[in-house]
N, C-alpha and C positions, 0 to 999 in steps of 0.2 A: 945869907939869901938876902937880898933888894925885898924891903917891906914895900907892899905895893898897897897903892893907896885906894881903898876898898869904898870911897863914895861914890855914891849914882848918883847920876843925873836926873832929876825929875822930866820925866816924858808922859805929856797929856793920852790917857786913856781915848779910846773912839768911847761914842757917843753909844754903842750898841756891842755889849759883852757876849763874847762866844763863851761856850762852854769850856771847861780845862779838861783835861786828857783825864784826871782821876772822877771829874764829874760824868764824864762819857765813858767810864769803864765797863760799866754795867748795859750799854747802849749795844744795840748789833752793829756788827762791822760794816761799812759802805761799801754796797756794791760800785766803786767806783773800777776803773781800768787799772790803778795800780792796785787796789784791794785784791779784785778778781788774780790776779799775777799771784796773790798769796796761797791761793786755793787751787791752785794748777799744781799738781805735782810731779810734771818736769823740772818746774823752777823750784819748789820747796827739795825734790831729790838731788836737784844739782846744788842747791844750796848747803844743801848736806853733806853731799860729797866733797865742794868746797871747805865747809870747815872740818870736817873731821879726817881732812887730807894731812901729810906729816910735813909737805911742804908748805911754807906762806912767804908771801910776797909783800914788800918793804916797800910801801909808797915812797915815792920821791919827789913827792912835788911839793911845791912851797907851802906855806902857812896860809899862805891867801887863797890858796885854791883848794884848796882842804875846807875852810871856811866858808867859802863862795858853794862848794858842794855840799856841806851841810846845811846851810840857809836855806838852796835851791830846795835839797829834799823836804823840808820840814813842812811847807803846805800841801805835799801830798800824802802825808801821814795824819793829817789832818789836827794839827800840834800848833796853826798858825795861829789859833785865835790864844790860846794859852801865852805863846810868844806876844803878841801885840798887847795883851794885858798888862805884861809886865815891865816897867820902866829899863831903859836899856843906859849900863855906864862904862861896861869894857868889853874891849874887842877883842876875840877869839884868837889865839895863837895855836899852831902846830906844836904840839911835844912829841915827847919818844909816846903815852898813851894814845895819842891821837894817830900817830903813827901803827902806831899796832894795832888798834882798832880798825882803823881804813885799809890795812892789810890785808885783813881775813874777810872783807866784805866781797860777794860774790857779783861785782857790780858787771850787769851786761852791758850797761850802754854808760857813755860817758856821761857821768852829772845823775845819774837813776843809780836808786840803790832799792834792794826787797824792802819791803814793809817792817819786816822782822829786824832787819839789821838796821833798819834805820831809826827803829824804837831805840834798838843799842846804843845806837851814834847817837840818838837824842840823849840819852843818858849821860853818855860819855864826853859831849860836848856843853854840858848845861853850868854856866857859871854858878859861883856858889854866891851865897846871901854874906854879907858883912859879920853879921852877928853869929854865925855858925863858923866861921873862919877857924877860931881857936879851936873847939871841939874836934874838928877835923884833923888839925895840925897835929891835935893829940894823939888821934886815933893812928893817924899816918906815920906818926914817930915809930910807932909797933910794928907796923908792917916793914920788911927788910925789902929793900930794893931788889933784891935775888928772885923773888918770887916764892920765899920758904914761909914756914907757918908763922903768922902774926902772933904777936905776943898779945896774952891775954888781958882782956878790959880790967880794970879793978871794981867794976859793978858788973852782977849779971846780969843780962837782957831777958826780955820777955819769953818764955818758952816756944812761942809758937813768932814772933815778929818782933820786927825792931822796936825800941822803943823811941818817941820822938828826941829825947834827948841824947840815945845812944846814935842816933840818925844825924842829930849836929854834930856829934864828934868825929865823925870820921867822911873821908873824900866819897865822892862816886867810886873811884877807880880799886878803891879800896873794899869800898864795900861790895865790889862786881866779883872780886877776889874771894871773900868768905860769903858772898850769895850760894846758898844752896835751894836746888830746885829738884826734890825726889819725889819720883809716885809712889812710895811706897807710902808716906803719911800720910794722915786721915785727913788734911789739906795742904794741897799742892802750893797753893801760894803762901804756904809759912815760912820764915825765914829765921832760925837760928845763931845768934851771935852772940856769944860767953864773954861778960866780961869780967867776970869777976874768981870763976874756977880758972888757977893757973895753969892746971893739968888739959884744961879743954883748948883746943887751938881754935882761931876764928876763922873756922872752914864749913862749909854743909859737910852734915854726915853722910848724904849719900853724894858721891862724885858727881858735879854737873854736867850736862852734854852738852855745856856751852865750851869749846875748845880755850881753854888757859893759855896764852899767847907771850912770851917774853919779849917785851917792846924793845924796840933799836933803835936809840933815838938818832936823829940826823946827825948832831950834834953832842959829843960825849960831854956828861955834866962833870966838874970838879967832884972827885970822892968827898962824900961827908964823914967827918971822922969824929964827930960825937954830935950822936941825934938825940935831941932831947924831946921828950914827950909833947911838951908845951909848946916847939918852937911853933913858929909862922911856918906852914908848907909852905914850899916854891909853887908859885900859881903858874898857870898857862895863858892865862888873863893881865892883859895890859891896860891900865886904867887909862882912859882917857878923861880929859874936862874938855865937856859941852862948851861949845861956843855959848855962851851966854844972850846972844844977839838972834842965834835958830834954832828953833827946835825941831829936833830929830824924829820923824818917826820911823816906826818899823815897815817895812818891807819884804820881796822876796829876793832883791839883788843889794839890801845893806848890811853892813857889818857893823851893825849897833849891839853895843852889850846890854843883856837884858838878865836879871837873878836867876837864879835857880831854881827849877820848879820842885813841888812837892814830890819828894824823895819816897815817903810813903806808896804816895798814890801811884806813882809812877813804877813804883815795884810790883806792886798789885796788878799795875797793866801789863806790865813783863810777865806775870806768873799767867795773866788769863793767856797774852799771846801764847804764851811758851805751851800751856795746855792743850792748847787748839793745834799749836804746830805739833806737839807730842802724838795728838789723836790721831794727825792727820797720817804722823810719821807711822803711827802702830797702822792705820788701814792701809797706808803705802806698803808697810811691810807685808801684810797679809795679803794686801792683792799681789805684791810682790811674790811672796811665795807659790799663791796659786797662779801666778802667770809663768812661775819657773815651772811647777809643775805641769802646766797647760805646754810650757816650752818643751819640757822632756818628752811630754807626751806626741806632740809636734814632731820634734826632733825623731822619735822612735818610729812614727808614722811616715816619717820624711825617708828613714832608714829603708822603712820597709817598701815604699813608695819607690825610693833610688832602687831597691833589690830587682822590683817589678818592672821598673823601666829599664835593669838591668838584664831583664830576662826578657822581656818586653823586645829590647833592642837587638839581644841576642835571636829571640823568634823571627824578628822582622829581615834582621841580615840573615837567617834561613831561608825564610820566606822569599826574600829579593833574591836569594843563591838559586832557590830552588825556581821563583817565576824566569829569572834568565836561562835555566836552564829547560825550564819548560818551553820558555819563546823560543830557544834555539832547537829545543828538540821539535816544536811546532814550525818552526822555519823548516828545519830538516823533511817533514812530517809534510808540510805544504811545498817543497819542492818537489819529493818522492810522490806524492799525490799529484802535482803537477807533471812530472815526469810518466805516471802511469795514465793519467789523463790524455798525457800525449800518443805514448805509447799504446793505450786502450783506441785512440782516436785513429792512430796510422794501423792497428789491427781490424777495426772497424771498415777502414779505408779498404785495406786490403780483402778482408773478407767480402764487404761489398764489393768490390774489382775481381773480387776470385770467384764472388755466386754470380755475379754479371757474365763474367767469362764462360763457369760452369754452364747458366743458363743459355747462353749464346750457344755453348758446345752442343748442350743437352737438345738444344732445337736445331741447330747444325743435324747433329745426329737421329735427331727423331726426324727430321726432314730428308734427310739421307735414307735412312731405315722407312720413311713411307716411299720415298721416290722407288728403292728397291724392292718395296713390297709391292708394288703397283706395274713396277716392270717386272716382277716377277708372275704378276698376276695376270698382268697383259700376256707375258709368254705362255704362262698356263692357261690363260684363257687362247692364245693362238694355238700353243698345242695342241687342247682340247677340240678349239675348231679344227684343224689340222686331220686330226685323228677323227673326229666325226665326220669330216670331209671325206678322209680317207677310207672310213669305214661305210660313210653312205655310197662315195664311190662304189666300194667294191661292192657294196650291196645293191648298188644303183648295176654294177657289171652283172652281178650274179643273177638280178634280176630280169635284167635286160636278155640274159644268155636266155635265162628260163623261159622269160618272155618269148624272147626270137625261137628256142625251141619249142616251146608251146605252139607261137604263133603258125611256123612253120608247119607242124601237128593240126592246127586248125585249119590252115589253111588248104591241107592236105585235105583233110576231113568235109571243108568248105565248099574246095573246087568236087570232091566226091558228092556233097551234098547240092552244091550248086548244080550241078549235072543233074542230079536226080530229083533237084526241086525246078530246074530249069524245064525237067520235062514234065513235072506235076506241076511248075506254071503254065506252061504251054496247055496242059492237058485241062486244067482250070481256067484259063485263060477262055479258052473257048465255053467252057460251062459260065464263067464269069458275065463274060459278054452278054451270055444268053441272061442270067440273073439282074446284069447291070440294068440292063433295058426294065427288066420288071421292077427293078427296086427304085430305080429315079422315080417311076413312075407312080410308087408307093412314097418314096420320099417326097417328090413334090405333094402328093395327097397329105401327106401326113406334117408338112410345114406350113400347107392353107390352115391344118387342121390348128397344129399348136398356135400359130397368130393368132387365129380366132379366138381360142382358149386364155393366151395371151390377154389377147384387150379385154374379152370378159372378165378374166381376174384383175385386171386393173383397174376395170368400170365397178368389180365388185368392193375392190379394197378402196378405191374412192367414196364409195358409196356407205362403205361400212365407217371410214373417218368421218365423212359429214354426217353418219345415223349418231355417230359418237358424239360429235359435236354437238350436233342437233340435240342430241340426249341431255347434253351438260346444260345447252344453254335452256334448254325446253324447263329441265329440273330446276335452273338458276329463275327462269323467264315464271315458270311456275312457283317457286318462292314470291318471288316479287309478285307475282299476280296474287296470290294469297292476299300476300299483308297489302297492295293495292286493293285487291277487292275489297276488303275492308274499309280502306280507306277511302274506296272510290264510293263503296256506299254510303257512307256517314258523308261524304260529299257529293253523293247525286242526293241525299234526301234533303241536303241544305241546300245543293243549287236547285233543287224544285220547290223549294220554299223559295229560293233567290228569284228564280225561273216565272215562279207564280207573282213573284214581286214585282218582277223587272216588266213582265208580259203588262202588268197593269201600267207599267209607268214608262214604257220600251221609247216611246217618241223622245219624253227628256232626258233618258238616260243616253241617245244616241247624242242628242245635241251638247251635253255635256262632255262625252268623248271628243268631239270634236273640239271644243274648246280648249282638253287639256292638250291634246295634238298641236293647237297653234300657239298655246303658252309654251310648249315644249321647243316647238320650233323658237320661238322669239327668243327664248332665254338661251338657244345653242347660240342664236345671234349675237345678244346678247354679250355671251361666254368669249364668243369667238372676237367681236370687238372691244372687248375686257381686256384680253390676251396683248392683242394689238396694242390697246393704249397703256399696260403694262411694260411693253417693253419701249413703247415712247417713254413710259416715266424714267423708266432704267437709266435709259440714255440721257435725259432730262436729270434725274439724280446724280448722277454722277458729274454732270456739268455743274450743275448747285452746288455738290458736295466741294470741288475744287474751286467753286468761288468762295466757300466758307472758309475752306482750310485757306485762301489767298487773304481774305479777310481776315484771319488770326494772324495773318504773317507767315511767309514761309518758312522762316528762322524763327523757331521758339525754344524757351530757356525752361526746363524745368531744375528746380533745385531741390533734393532730396539731404535730411541730415541722419545719419545710420546712428541705431543706438548703441549703448556701452554695452562692454562686454566685461563679464566677471568684476574683477577690483577696479574697474574704471569708473567706478559711479562717482568716486572720490577726488577725482581726477577731471570734472566736466569742467568745461569754457561755460559762460553765461549767454545763452543765446533764450532769447525770443521771438514768438510768434502771434503778432498783435493782432492780426484777422484771420486767425486760426477758425473760429467760430464761421464766418462769411466767405470771404472768397477765399483765403490761404494764400495769398501773392506776396508776402513779406514776411522778411525777417531781419532781425536785430542781433548784431553782435558787441558786443563790450569789448573793446579794444584792450591792450597791454595799459599798465600805467603809464603815464607821460609826465615827466618833472617839468615844470615849468621855471622861469627865469628867476621867480620869486621865491621858488622851494616849493612849492604846491603841487599835489599829487593828486593827479585828475585823469576817468577813466572816460574815451570817445565811445559813444553809441554809433556804430557803422549801420545806416539802414541801407536795406536792398529788397529790392523788387524784382520776382520774375512772372511770369505765365503761370506759374501755378509750383507753391511750397508744400513739400512733405515733411512733416514731422519724426521723431525717431519711432513712434508707433504706428507706422503706417505700414503696409505690406504689399507685394509686388500683384497681389491682384488690384488693388483699389490704383495701385500706380498705373497699370496695363490697362483699368479703364478710359484712361486719358491718352494713351496711344493709342486705340485701336482703329480710330479715325484716319489716323496716318496710315495705318497698315491695309486699311478699304484704301486709302487713295494706290497704295502699289497695286491692289488688286483690278483698279481703275485704267491703269496704264501710266503710270507716273514714279519715277526714279524718287525713291524715300530713304534716307540717311536716319538714322537714330544713333548717337553715340554717347558714352558717358565718359566724362572729363572730370578728373580730380587728381587727389594725392594720392601715393601708396596707403594702401590699407584704408580708405576711405569707404570699401566696397561695390567698387565697378563691377569686379565677375559675379559676386553674388547677384547684384541686381539684373545683370543680362545673360547668364548663362544658369544659374541655378535652376531645378526640376521646377518651378512656378516663376522662372526667371521672363524677360520680354521673349529671349530669342525660341523657349519652347509654347508661351503662350501665342505669340505670331504666327508661329506655324499652325498652332491648334483651330485660330480662327481661321486663317486662310482654308484650309481643310473645310472647316465648317461652312463658310461662305460660300464658297466653290460648291458643296452641294446644293445647297439651298437655289444656286443661279443655276443649277441643271434643270428645272421648271421654266428656266424664260430663254432658254437655249444656250446658255453659255458652258462651255468645256475647257478646263482649265490643265496645264500641262506644266508640272513646276522641275524644276532642276535646282541644284546646289551647289555650291563651294565653298573652302575655307582655307583662306590662308592670312598667313601674319607678316606684318613687316617689322625683322629683326636688322638693326645696325645699317638700317638703308639696302636691305635687301629683302625681297619676298619669296616667305618658304612655304609651300602645299601641305597644310595641315594635313588632307586626306592620302597622301601619300606617304612613302616610306622615308623614313629619318635617315637614313644611311645617305639617302638617293641626292639631300640636300646641297651637298657640295658639289653634285656633279652635273645637277640640273640648274638653268638658269633662267627665270623668267620674266617674260619682259611684258612690260604694259603699253597695249596700243588703246587709242583712241579712234571712234569713228565719227568725227562732224557733224556727217549728215544724220544719220539715225541716234546720234547722242549716246553710243552705246560703249561701253567698256569691256576689254577683254584682257584675258590672261593667258600667255600661251603656254603650252605645254604644263597647264593643271587639271587636276584630278574632278569631276563636275560628276556628280551621282543625281539621278532620277529620283525624287523624294513622292514617294506612291502612298505614305502614310506617314503618321508625327514618329509611330515608333522608330523610322528607321531617320529620324530627324535625330531622335534622341541618341541613336549609335552614332553618328557622326560627330556628334557634338561630344562623347564621350571621348571617342579617340581622338578630337582635336586638342581637347584639354589635356589628353596624355602626350602629345606630341610639343606643345607650347611650353616654350620657354620659361621659367619661373627660376627665382633666387632668393636667397634669405639677404636682408640687409638690415642696418641697423633702425628701420624704418616699418619693416615687414618682413616676417619668418618666410613666405611667401609672395613674395613681390615680381607682379608680372615685368618681365624684360620683353616685352614685343608688345605692338599692336596689333591686336587680332579682328578680321574683316569678316562676317558671314552674308555669302554673296548669294541672295537667293531672286533667280529670274520667275516671274509668271509671266505665261502666254497664253492669252484668252481665244477663245473665237464661238460667236454666236451663230448656228447656222440658219436660225429664221429670218437673221437681219443682213448677215454678212459681216458682220463687225468683227473687228479684231484687233485686241490688244497688247502690249509688252511692258511691263512693271519691272523694276528692279528694287529689291528691297534689302540695304544695306544695313547691318547691323554690327555696330564697331564696340570692342573694347578696346580703349586706350591705355597703355600704359601708363604706371603712376607717375603724376608730376612729383618730382623731389629735389631738394636742396644738396648739395653735395656735402655741408655741412651738418648736415640731418643723419644722412643716411651713411655718411662715412665708408664708401667703396672705394677700393681702388682693382688696378686691375682690369680685367674683362669686364668686372662692373661698372665703373669708372668711364669707360669705351660708352658701354649698355645706356648710361644716363644720360652723358653727355648726346647721343645720336636721340634717346627719347625727349630729352629737353629741347634739342633741335629742332625735331619732327612739329610738336607743340606751338613752338615758337612759330614756325612757319604755317600752322593750322591757324594762326590768330593772326597773321597777316593776309592769310588769303580772305578770312572771315571780315578784316577791315577793308580788305579793297573791295570787297563785293557790296560792302555797304554804302562805300563811297558813291557807288550806282555811275550815273553817264560818265563820271569824270574821272572815273579808274580807265587809265589808256590800257594797263597792264594787272591780268591776275598774275600773282608767282604759282600758279600750280606746280612747275616742275622743281620748285626748291625743294620738295620732298617726295619721297616714293609714296606717302601715305595720301598727299594732296594729291598728287597726282592721279592715285588711283580712285578718290573720291570726288573726281573733277566733275563728272556731272552729274554727281546726287548731292553737291553743296550751291549749284548754281544752277541758273535756266529755269525749266520746269519742273525743280525736285523741291521735295518737301524736306526740311532739315528740322530735327530735334535734337537740341542737348539737353545730356542728363548733369549736373555738376554735384558731384559726390562730395559731402562736406563730414568732416569728422568730428564730433561732441568733444574733443579732450582738449586741455586746456595747452599742454605742449604741442599741439599742432597749430595754437591760434591764428599764426603768421603765415603757414601755407592754408591756412580755412580763409584768410582776406585775401590771397593772393587770388585764390581759384572762385570767390565770389566776385573780386573785382573785374577779374577775365570773363566771365560770365555775362555780366553788367555789360560787358563791350559788346558782345554777342549778342545780347537782348536787344541791344538799340542798333544794331543790324537787320535792315528788312529789305527785302528783296520783290517784297508782293506792293501790291496797290497801297496798303494801309503803310504809313511811316511812322514812325515814333522816333522824336528830338527827344536826349535826355542826354546828361552830363557825367560822366565816370569819373568819380573821385579817386583820384592815382593815390 
């Protein structure tokens, strides 16, 4: 073999030395990514499977690739510092041992070796120090190339460890072949190499767990004929002469030769690593046993579960088939049930028809039987009558015969008796003539006596009755006289004293009596003058009252805010009454949020002024006190109209028609005032009618509702008398307030109401209560005719809010149209003489109220306001319309104000 130049090129060591592998043998293993892979059971188990397999894989890569892989793996095992600390003089070449070692490594990634295998590779690929070459060669010469038992060394080594001298006389590959790693020895790291005993081979006592593979060189070696002990062995390293001008440093990619490591320390490290590997393998075996037992248990459980699954599957199939059969049976049962139902229904229909036919047949039979019985009864009655008649005829005939026979006998006897009597009569006549004359004289005398007695009797009866009455009167008078006697006696005594006093002052008393009589006459004259003056004052009062009403304005507007109901307290709008403690004529409504161009949000305050404003706490009685003067104007002979305007649900019907509302209170006041005016000579008669304007049609609420479609009522105006009449309408004489309440109830039942989004009982028509008052003064001859119209308008509403359709939509359109016409009429009236035409005929409502809105009429408008925030827009609309009406005046006093639209 060619001698190898073992001279080394001096490589300068780095400034900071790192620990060698032998120095780091006692330190804990680093927890790097590569080291962590050593602790994984899968990697260790896989490495064990691959190293313990029967087939090996021979690497065919070139030497440079193997050297590069070995040098690339060195930094990952923590041995880079040891390599860098020694000079490099040779280049590592791939040989048989390298190929053998490479082939058994379980590489998972190209260029990556597991830590344990990398340690083996590190030992196998370390270069040898030049002074140990001869010893290695001598040991190597004793080891046969076929892997058999080595030739024993001449000197025995230490029983537990290699001696340093022995380690110098053996190569690393040979040492690995003789390495003993046994777990039975007390020291798992001990290695026995026998060099003195010829019978003991250089092999471990216990076979090592590391597989010994026969290297298969890429290029076969020439056969060695004579192997000498101290022959210089073939080295796989090629000595390179370093360039004298360039110093080479060790890095991860360099192929710089380096001296071999300390074999002792490396073997200790290998023992440590192997002990850790064996511990891991033992624990893995234990876990494998446990896992195998668990697997067997799970397999048994899986088999049981499979059997259960098969049973359940079989049961499921059975149940499925049963379910299918049940469904089929159920469908058949349902079909049978349907058939039975149909047949049952058919049978029921047949039975019903049969029963109906039987009933009809029974009725016919019964009727026929009844008719037969009636006929038989009539026949029997006729027969009985006939028999009775025959019997009666026979009896009559027999009786007549008997009577005739008797009559003949009697006549004969009568003739005989007559003749006898005639004889006797003739005799008696003569006697009677004589006695008659005597009797007439006696009768005449007796009549005179009888008349005398009767007259005397009547006189006696009259005297008796008068005596009885006189006796009774006398008894009563006697009783009274007795009482009066006592009283008179007392009075007499008092009168005697008074007479005595008067007699003493008779002259003064007579003068006082004359003075009192004169005063009485004067008082009567003053009273008569006062009555005449009172009648004149009543006429003047009416005139002044009318002037006061005209000064206040013939069209006045009151505003009322209804109170909240139930849970509406949290939904209130912001309303204020600034002068509630004084005049109470203003209301301030805070408008909705308004966003300016700059993005600021503000709320505008809307101020409204009316003749009177009533807050939520006001009662109907307080409100009626304000309108009672207009009711008095109706008694005085003027046309008065009071109507409520506002959105639906704002309290109009409650204000007008409730038990203490305006209509009942007005009627009560009218009756009380009429009764008080009777002393002044006034007598009043009242008649009333109640109509509604529904979809521009006038309906009589006091008539029958079923006649509304058949009767057509027309409105007729009398421009001379300024009087409005309605044709074919029911007029009721009102003689008491209870009668008024009765017709109010009837009208409320007949009035059209319906539910909308805004109100559950929304009035869908305008109701008008017309009360005519006719008064006459018998003393002065005055006569007055007044009309009081109390109007409950339907609620103004927006279609977007009420959300109505169909008939309700038509009703809403007609309601809004009539309210718009009412506003036009009031605007035209407010323009005064400039108005050439007032559009009364645009609506049935305004045409009906023509003489109650203009001329000598007095008009009061109630604007009803809801306090809720949700109704704020409708509230502002109603208040603006009321302001427009408030600025309209027909009387002498005119107010000019602008309405902010």
